[in-house]
C-alpha positions in Angstrom: 85.5 134.3 108.4 82.7 132.5 110.2 83.1 129.6 107.9 86.8 129.4 108.6 86.2 129.5 112.3 83.7 126.7 112.1 86.2 124.5 110.2 88.9 125.1 112.7 86.5 124.4 115.6 85.6 121.0 114.0 89.3 120.1 113.4 90.3 121.0 116.9 87.4 119.0 118.4 88.1 115.8 116.5 91.3 114.9 118.4 89.4 114.9 121.7 86.7 112.8 120.2 89.0 110.2 118.7 92.0 110.2 121.0 94.6 112.2 119.1 96.9 114.8 120.7 95.0 118.1 121.0 98.3 120.0 121.3 99.4 118.8 117.9 96.2 120.0 116.2 96.1 123.2 118.1 99.6 124.0 116.8 98.6 123.0 113.3 95.6 125.4 113.5 97.9 128.1 114.8 100.4 127.7 112.0 97.7 127.6 109.3 95.9 130.6 110.9 99.1 132.6 110.7 99.4 131.8 107.0 95.8 132.7 106.3 95.8 135.9 108.3 98.7 137.2 106.3 97.1 136.6 102.9 97.2 139.5 100.4 95.5 139.3 97.0 98.1 138.8 94.3 96.1 141.2 92.1 96.6 143.9 94.7 100.3 143.2 94.9 100.7 143.6 91.1 99.2 147.0 91.4 102.1 148.1 93.6 105.1 149.8 91.9 107.6 148.4 94.4 107.3 144.8 93.1 110.5 143.8 91.3 110.3 142.5 87.7 111.2 138.9 88.6 108.6 138.7 91.4 106.1 140.5 89.3 106.6 138.0 86.4 106.2 135.0 88.8 103.1 136.4 90.4 101.5 137.0 87.0 102.4 133.5 86.1 100.6 132.1 89.2 97.4 133.9 88.2 97.8 132.5 84.6 98.3 129.0 86.1 95.1 129.3 88.0 93.2 130.1 84.8 95.0 127.3 83.0 94.2 124.8 85.7 90.6 125.8 85.9 89.8 126.2 82.2 92.1 123.6 80.5 92.7 121.0 83.2 89.4 121.4 84.9 90.9 121.4 88.4 89.2 122.6 91.5 91.0 125.9 91.8 88.6 127.8 94.1 90.4 130.7 95.8 93.7 128.8 96.1 96.8 130.7 94.9 94.9 133.9 94.3 96.6 135.4 97.3 100.2 135.7 98.6 101.3 135.0 102.2 104.6 136.0 103.8 106.1 133.3 106.0 108.9 133.7 108.5 110.9 130.6 107.5 111.4 128.4 104.5 111.0 125.1 106.3 107.4 124.9 107.6 107.4 121.2 108.5 109.9 118.5 109.4 108.4 115.4 107.9 109.2 112.0 109.5 109.0 108.7 107.7 109.7 105.3 109.5 110.0 101.9 107.8 111.1 98.5 109.2 114.6 97.6 108.2 113.6 94.4 106.3 110.2 95.4 104.8 108.9 98.3 102.7 105.8 98.6 104.9 105.7 102.1 106.5 104.9 102.9 110.0 101.7 105.0 110.0 100.2 107.7 112.1 96.5 108.3 112.6 94.7 111.7 112.0 91.1 112.6 112.0 89.3 112.9 108.7 92.1 111.1 106.8 93.0 108.1 109.0 96.4 106.6 108.9 99.3 108.1 106.9 102.9 107.0 106.3 104.5 110.2 107.4 104.0 112.9 110.1 105.0 116.6 109.9 106.4 118.3 112.9 106.6 122.1 113.4 109.5 121.8 115.9 112.6 119.9 114.6 113.4 118.7 118.1 110.0 117.0 118.3 110.7 115.2 114.9 114.1 114.1 116.1 112.8 112.8 119.4 110.1 110.7 117.6 112.7 109.5 115.1 115.0 108.4 117.9 112.2 106.5 119.6 111.3 104.7 116.4 114.9 103.9 115.6 115.2 102.4 119.0 112.3 100.1 118.0 114.2 98.9 114.9 112.9 101.3 112.3 114.8 103.1 109.6 113.8 106.8 109.9 114.1 109.8 107.6 113.3 113.5 108.4 113.0 115.9 105.5 112.2 119.6 105.3 108.9 120.7 103.7 108.4 124.2 102.5 104.7 124.0 102.0 101.6 121.9 102.7 98.2 121.6 101.2 94.9 121.8 103.1 93.2 119.6 100.4 90.7 122.3 99.6 89.5 123.0 103.1 91.0 126.5 102.9 92.1 128.7 100.0 95.8 128.0 100.1 97.9 131.1 99.3 101.2 131.3 97.5 103.8 131.2 100.3 106.5 133.9 100.0 109.5 131.6 99.8 108.1 129.7 96.9 109.0 132.8 94.8 112.6 131.7 95.1 111.9 128.8 92.9 112.5 128.9 89.2 109.5 129.4 87.0 109.3 125.8 85.9 109.4 124.5 89.5 107.0 127.1 90.7 104.5 126.0 88.0 105.0 122.4 89.1 104.2 123.2 92.7 101.1 125.2 92.0 99.6 122.5 89.7 100.6 119.7 92.0 98.8 121.3 94.9 95.7 122.2 92.8 95.4 118.5 91.9 95.2 117.6 95.6 92.3 120.1 95.9 90.6 118.2 93.0 91.3 114.5 93.6 92.3 112.8 96.7 91.8 109.1 97.4 91.7 108.1 101.1 94.0 105.2 101.7 96.3 105.7 98.7 99.2 108.0 99.7 101.5 106.8 97.0 98.9 107.1 94.3 97.9 110.6 95.5 101.4 111.9 95.5 102.5 110.2 92.3 99.4 111.5 90.5 100.1 115.0 91.7 103.7 114.7 90.7 102.5 113.7 87.2 100.0 116.5 87.0 102.5 119.1 88.3 105.3 118.2 86.0 103.4 117.2 82.9 101.0 120.1 83.5 104.0 122.5 83.6 105.1 121.2 80.2 101.6 121.8 78.8 101.3 125.2 80.4 104.5 126.6 79.0 103.8 125.1 75.6 100.4 126.7 75.6 101.7 130.1 76.9 105.0 130.4 75.0 105.1 127.6 72.5 106.4 124.0 72.6 109.9 125.1 71.6 110.2 127.8 74.2 113.0 127.5 76.8 110.4 127.1 79.6 108.6 124.3 77.8 111.8 122.5 77.0 113.0 122.8 80.6 109.7 121.5 81.9 109.8 118.6 79.5 113.3 117.7 80.6 112.3 117.8 84.2 109.4 115.4 83.6 111.5 113.0 81.5 114.1 112.9 84.2 111.4 112.2 86.8 110.1 109.3 84.8 113.7 108.0 84.4 114.2 108.2 88.2 110.8 106.5 88.8 112.1 103.5 86.7 115.2 103.2 88.9 113.2 103.4 92.2 110.6 100.9 91.0 113.4 98.5 90.1 115.1 99.0 93.4 111.9 98.5 95.3 111.3 95.2 93.4 114.8 93.9 94.3 114.3 94.8 98.0 110.9 93.2 98.3 112.2 90.0 96.6 115.1 90.0 99.1 112.9 90.7 102.2 110.6 87.8 101.2 113.4 85.3 101.2 113.5 82.8 104.2 116.9 83.9 105.5 117.9 85.4 108.8 117.4 89.2 109.3 121.1 89.8 109.6 121.6 88.2 106.2 118.9 90.4 104.7 120.5 93.5 106.2 123.9 92.6 104.8 122.5 91.9 101.3 120.3 95.0 101.2 123.5 97.0 101.4 124.6 95.2 98.3 121.3 96.0 96.6 121.6 99.7 97.5 125.2 99.8 96.2 124.3 98.1 92.9 121.4 100.5 92.3 123.5 103.5 92.9 126.3 102.3 90.7 123.9 101.6 87.9 122.4 105.1 88.3 125.8 106.7 88.3 126.7 104.9 85.0 123.3 105.9 83.5 123.9 109.5 84.3 127.5 109.6 83.1 127.9 113.0 81.5 124.7 114.4 82.9 125.8 116.0 86.2 122.8 118.4 86.3 120.2 115.7 86.3 117.4 116.4 88.8 118.4 113.2 90.8 122.1 113.1 90.1 122.9 113.0 93.8 121.0 109.8 94.4 124.1 107.8 93.7 125.8 109.6 96.6 122.9 109.4 99.1 123.0 107.2 102.2 120.2 104.8 101.6 117.8 102.9 103.9 114.2 101.8 103.6 112.9 105.1 104.9 114.7 107.1 102.2 113.6 104.6 99.5 109.9 104.6 100.6 109.9 108.4 100.8 110.9 108.6 97.2 108.5 105.9 96.1 105.6 107.9 97.5 106.2 110.4 94.7 107.4 108.4 91.8 105.4 105.2 91.7 104.5 104.1 88.1 105.1 107.5 86.5 105.6 105.9 83.1 102.1 104.5 83.3 100.7 107.9 84.0 102.5 109.2 80.9 101.1 106.3 78.9 97.6 107.3 80.0 98.2 110.9 78.9 99.2 109.7 75.5 96.2 107.4 75.2 94.0 110.3 76.0 95.3 112.3 73.0 97.9 114.2 75.1 95.1 116.0 76.8 95.9 116.2 80.5 92.3 117.1 81.5 91.0 113.9 79.9 93.8 111.8 81.6 92.8 113.3 85.0 89.2 112.6 84.4 89.9 109.0 83.3 91.9 108.4 86.5 89.1 109.9 88.6 86.5 107.7 87.1 88.5 104.5 87.0 90.2 104.8 90.4 86.9 105.4 92.2 86.0 101.7 92.0 89.4 100.1 91.8 90.7 98.3 94.9 94.2 99.5 94.0 94.0 102.8 92.2 97.1 102.0 90.2 95.0 99.3 88.5 93.3 102.2 86.7 96.4 102.9 84.8 97.7 101.3 81.6 99.8 98.3 82.2 98.1 97.3 85.4 98.1 93.6 84.3 101.9 93.7 84.2 102.4 92.5 87.7 105.8 91.8 88.9 108.2 92.7 91.7 108.7 96.2 90.2 105.0 96.8 89.7 104.1 97.0 93.4 103.5 100.5 94.9 104.6 101.3 98.4 102.0 100.1 100.8 100.0 103.0 102.1 96.6 101.5 102.0 95.0 103.7 104.5 94.0 107.4 104.3 96.7 109.9 103.7 97.2 113.7 103.9 99.3 115.8 101.7 101.6 118.1 103.5 104.0 119.6 101.0 104.5 120.5 97.4 106.6 118.6 95.0 110.2 118.5 96.1 113.5 117.2 94.9 114.7 114.4 97.1 118.4 114.2 97.0 119.8 117.7 96.8 121.2 119.3 93.6 119.0 121.9 91.9 118.4 123.9 88.8 117.0 127.3 88.3 118.1 128.4 91.8 115.6 126.0 93.5 115.7 124.9 97.1 115.2 121.3 98.1 111.9 120.3 99.5 111.4 116.6 99.6 114.8 114.9 100.0 
């Protein structure tokens, strides 16, 4: 407990030292403190007779995931997800993203320890809306999305939040492995890389976990593989869309013309996606073709799906051993100016090969989420 108090004291002192809002960080400390105070060991919960069979099965799976992540993936598990914590609401944060209307360069916020990040989480939805309105008045596209969880990047032993038990087993495994990757590897200044890497480890790791636990042909392993394949497919769409937008925004034409033509680019991408998914209404990202698009929505997705096919290629090059792929990324990205250069295919530069610019330190604030509504396994949206 003394160690926890010292950490919170340091976090609360930093805003005063470096000019950030003390009120924001005091609220963050309060919210995290409530979560930590309510922790209860999962092992103790499993010893109780009142736990229902579905919840019991998921809690047991979380403990198995911890062992899998530590022993087979060599992730820094520590005490994370060894405990459960009840929360009073499913939406913990309202995450704001702001992007200029004719550039995919995000507005950034500054935080101690991690520097500038391309998003900010608000505990009060009214605060998020007020900031979004202020930025919109300055000419930014803005997007606010709900987040049901956030990671402390290993500073504390993050518990399993109660509402995450509403997720299907595949999505729950994805969340846990995603967050444990953040505990293990986090590159300051590379928000898109951090999130896309965690997305890869969460979804590919879920495939490997269920194949290891139940067999590669089990329903769980097949469902996890399908989710990962659909995520890679969506990544390809978003990379292509980003390339088209950047090419447009670089043209020497008036801003009004760029704004007119970007709507054509949005419509073309959505039409192509709808045709690609014809007959697949339950695709993870089926609703993208019906979503109102702007640069903030596009960038928010890119943060999670940049170059996913190249992560998968690395996995195959490492003999389909995820632990080796993670280690290869850790070693190579440490010295790379752009961490995506550590991935296969880095020399294939082109308009679709440019990650969203987030070249300053970032902080992860939620688990992997679906962005555009639609769900499987009774999941709730978290990124969209």
